[in-house]
C-alpha positions as CSV (number, residue, x, y, z in Angstrom):
1,M,11.0,-22.2,7.2
2,R,7.6,-22.3,5.5
3,A,5.1,-19.5,4.7
4,D,1.5,-20.2,5.8
5,A,-1.5,-18.9,3.9
6,D,-2.4,-16.2,6.5
7,D,-3.0,-12.8,5.0
8,T,-3.7,-9.9,7.4
9,R,-2.3,-6.5,8.2
10,V,-0.1,-5.4,11.1
11,G,0.5,-1.7,11.6
12,G,0.8,-0.3,8.1
13,Y,2.0,-3.5,6.4
14,P,0.4,-6.6,4.9
15,A,1.6,-9.6,6.9
16,R,2.1,-13.3,6.3
17,A,2.8,-16.1,8.9
18,L,6.0,-18.1,8.6
19,S,6.5,-21.5,10.3
20,V,10.0,-21.4,11.7
21,H,11.6,-24.5,13.3
22,I,14.4,-23.6,15.7
23,G,15.9,-26.5,17.5
24,G,12.9,-28.3,19.1
25,V,10.8,-25.1,19.1
26,R,8.3,-24.3,16.3
27,V,7.3,-20.6,16.1
28,R,4.7,-19.0,13.9
29,L,6.3,-15.6,13.0
30,L,4.5,-12.8,11.3
31,A,6.6,-11.1,8.6
32,V,5.9,-8.3,6.0
33,R,4.4,-9.7,2.8
34,R,6.3,-8.6,-0.3
35,L,9.0,-6.9,1.7
36,G,10.8,-5.9,-1.5
37,D,8.0,-3.5,-2.3
38,Y,9.2,-1.3,0.6
39,V,12.9,-1.2,-0.5
40,D,13.9,1.2,-3.2
41,S,17.5,0.3,-3.9
42,E,17.9,2.9,-6.6
43,A,16.7,5.7,-4.4
44,L,19.1,4.6,-1.6
45,L,22.1,4.7,-4.0
46,R,21.0,8.0,-5.5
47,D,19.9,10.0,-2.4
48,P,21.7,9.9,1.0
49,A,18.5,11.4,2.5
50,A,16.2,8.8,1.1
51,P,13.9,7.2,3.7
52,E,15.3,4.2,5.4
53,P,13.7,0.9,4.4
54,P,12.1,-1.2,7.2
55,Y,15.3,-3.2,7.9
56,W,13.6,-4.5,11.1
57,A,11.3,-6.5,8.8
58,H,14.1,-8.8,7.5
59,L,14.6,-12.1,9.3
60,W,18.3,-11.6,9.8
61,T,20.7,-14.5,9.8
62,G,22.1,-13.5,13.2
63,S,18.6,-13.7,14.7
64,R,18.2,-17.3,13.6
65,V,21.6,-18.1,15.2
66,L,20.6,-16.5,18.5
67,A,17.2,-18.2,18.4
68,R,18.9,-21.5,18.0
69,Q,21.2,-20.8,20.9
70,V,18.3,-19.9,23.1
71,A,16.3,-22.9,22.0
72,A,19.0,-25.5,22.6
73,G,21.8,-24.1,24.8
74,T,20.4,-21.5,27.2
75,A,18.3,-21.9,30.4
76,C,15.2,-19.7,30.1
77,A,12.6,-20.8,32.6
78,G,12.2,-18.1,35.2
79,R,14.8,-15.9,33.7
80,R,14.5,-12.3,32.5
81,V,15.5,-12.0,28.8
82,L,15.9,-8.9,26.7
83,D,15.8,-9.0,22.9
84,I,17.7,-5.9,21.8
85,G,16.9,-4.4,18.4
86,C,14.3,-7.2,18.2
87,G,13.1,-6.7,14.7
88,L,10.5,-9.4,14.1
89,G,11.1,-10.8,17.5
90,L,12.1,-14.4,16.8
91,V,14.7,-14.6,19.6
92,G,12.4,-13.2,22.2
93,I,9.5,-15.4,21.2
94,V,11.6,-18.5,21.4
95,A,12.7,-17.5,24.9
96,A,9.1,-16.8,25.9
97,R,8.1,-20.2,24.6
98,R,10.8,-21.7,26.8
99,G,9.5,-20.0,30.0
100,A,11.3,-16.7,30.1
101,T,9.9,-13.3,31.0
102,V,10.8,-11.4,27.9
103,V,11.2,-7.7,27.0
104,A,11.7,-6.8,23.3
105,M,13.1,-3.4,22.4
106,D,13.4,-1.7,19.1
107,T,13.3,1.9,17.7
108,A,10.6,1.0,15.2
109,R,7.0,1.0,16.5
110,D,5.8,-1.3,13.7
111,A,8.5,-3.9,14.6
112,L,7.0,-4.0,18.1
113,R,3.5,-4.4,16.7
114,F,4.7,-7.4,14.7
115,V,6.3,-8.9,17.9
116,T,3.1,-8.5,19.9
117,A,1.0,-10.1,17.1
118,S,3.4,-13.0,16.7
119,A,3.6,-13.6,20.5
120,R,-0.2,-13.8,20.5
121,L,-0.1,-16.4,17.7
122,N,2.3,-18.5,19.8
123,G,0.3,-18.2,23.0
124,C,3.0,-16.4,24.9
125,A,3.6,-12.9,26.2
126,V,6.4,-10.5,25.2
127,H,6.6,-7.0,26.7
128,T,7.7,-4.3,24.2
129,V,9.6,-1.1,24.7
130,Q,10.2,1.5,21.9
131,T,13.6,2.9,22.6
132,D,17.0,3.6,21.1
133,L,20.1,1.7,22.3
134,R,22.1,4.9,22.3
135,A,19.6,6.6,24.7
136,P,17.7,3.7,26.3
137,G,14.6,4.4,28.3
138,L,14.8,1.1,30.0
139,R,15.6,0.1,33.6
140,G,16.3,-3.1,35.4
141,L,18.7,-6.1,35.1
142,F,18.4,-9.1,32.8
143,D,19.7,-12.6,33.1
144,L,20.1,-12.8,29.3
145,C,20.5,-10.1,26.7
146,C,20.4,-11.0,23.0
147,A,21.4,-8.7,20.1
148,A,21.4,-9.9,16.5
149,D,22.9,-7.8,13.6
150,I,22.6,-4.5,15.3
151,T,26.2,-3.2,15.7
152,Y,26.6,-2.1,12.1
153,E,27.9,1.4,13.2
154,P,30.8,2.1,15.6
155,A,28.6,4.2,17.8
156,L,26.2,1.2,18.2
157,Q,29.1,-1.0,19.2
158,I,30.0,1.3,22.0
159,A,26.3,1.8,23.0
160,L,25.8,-2.0,23.2
161,A,28.8,-2.5,25.4
162,D,27.7,0.4,27.7
163,F,24.1,-1.0,27.8
164,L,25.3,-4.5,28.7
165,A,27.5,-3.1,31.5
166,A,24.4,-1.3,33.0
167,H,21.8,-4.0,32.5
168,L,23.4,-7.4,32.8
169,A,22.5,-9.1,36.1
170,P,25.5,-10.1,38.3
171,A,25.4,-13.7,36.9
172,G,23.9,-12.7,33.6
173,R,25.2,-13.1,30.1
174,A,24.7,-11.7,26.7
175,W,24.7,-13.4,23.2
176,C,25.5,-11.1,20.3
177,A,25.4,-12.4,16.7
178,E,26.7,-10.5,13.7
179,S,26.4,-11.7,10.1
180,V,27.0,-8.4,8.3
181,R,29.6,-6.2,9.9
182,T,33.3,-6.4,9.4
183,F,35.5,-7.1,12.4
184,D,36.0,-4.2,14.8
185,R,37.7,-4.2,18.2
186,A,35.5,-1.3,19.6
187,F,32.8,-3.6,21.1
188,H,35.3,-6.0,22.6
189,D,37.5,-3.2,24.0
190,R,34.6,-1.3,25.5
191,C,33.2,-4.5,27.1
192,R,36.5,-5.3,28.7
193,A,36.9,-1.7,29.9
194,H,33.6,-2.3,31.8
195,G,35.0,-5.5,33.4
196,L,33.1,-7.8,31.1
197,D,34.5,-11.1,29.7
198,V,34.2,-11.5,26.0
199,D,34.5,-14.9,24.1
200,E,33.9,-15.1,20.4
201,H,33.6,-17.8,17.7
202,E,32.1,-18.3,14.3
203,V,29.2,-20.5,13.4
204,R,27.6,-21.4,10.0
205,E,24.0,-20.7,9.4
206,P,22.1,-21.7,6.2
207,D,20.6,-18.7,4.4
208,D,18.9,-19.0,1.0
209,G,20.8,-22.1,0.0
210,R,24.2,-21.0,1.2
211,D,26.1,-21.1,4.5
212,V,26.7,-17.7,6.1
213,L,29.5,-17.2,8.7
214,V,28.0,-15.6,11.8
215,R,30.2,-14.1,14.6
216,L,28.8,-15.2,17.9
217,T,30.0,-13.4,20.9
218,A,29.3,-14.3,24.5
219,V,29.6,-11.6,27.2
220,R,29.5,-11.9,30.9
221,R,30.7,-10.2,34.0
222,T,34.3,-10.9,35.0
223,A,34.4,-13.5,37.8
224,R,36.0,-11.9,40.9
225,P,38.4,-14.0,43.0
226,A,36.9,-15.4,46.1
């Protein structure tokens, strides 16, 4: 991953362009310049009511794992793909570059502005929807749903399982990557209660000179006997 010299503004943030190579796909991804300027660690420790930093602006390890999966191991052409809690939109842009019709959803308006600007840089289109996974204002079925590092609260684990049950196409699948949360059965158990198959394994992803273990979970509808 390499930073280009671009210097512009997206929404209320100064932006820089990163060159990200994922599998055989090269993406120019806009990110917040000097992201640390927007994170007041002392205030977060001192005041539970302190404003939340723009977590969406971090290029999470899980998103790189999912982008690699989409680039190398998932059919995209002609498919409807949803990037849930998209952040900077790396996963959705890789899918769009590979021929998918992509929708990116996030609660943060500025995140969606970055996704739109990055999609333009890459000559592809990504539709954006500002909505919350716990009360989604989104309809329709998707062939592939991707969610990276978003189930950091138990309520979000339940919400993601409910969302997938409602929005996965009959032959669709979801890829969920987690690099930060501790193991929790809530997501698995809720998926299975909805009749979804769950398969999980760990992969290693380089991050700042070290390998990070990322939990990669595949979800699909349970195959019914013929």
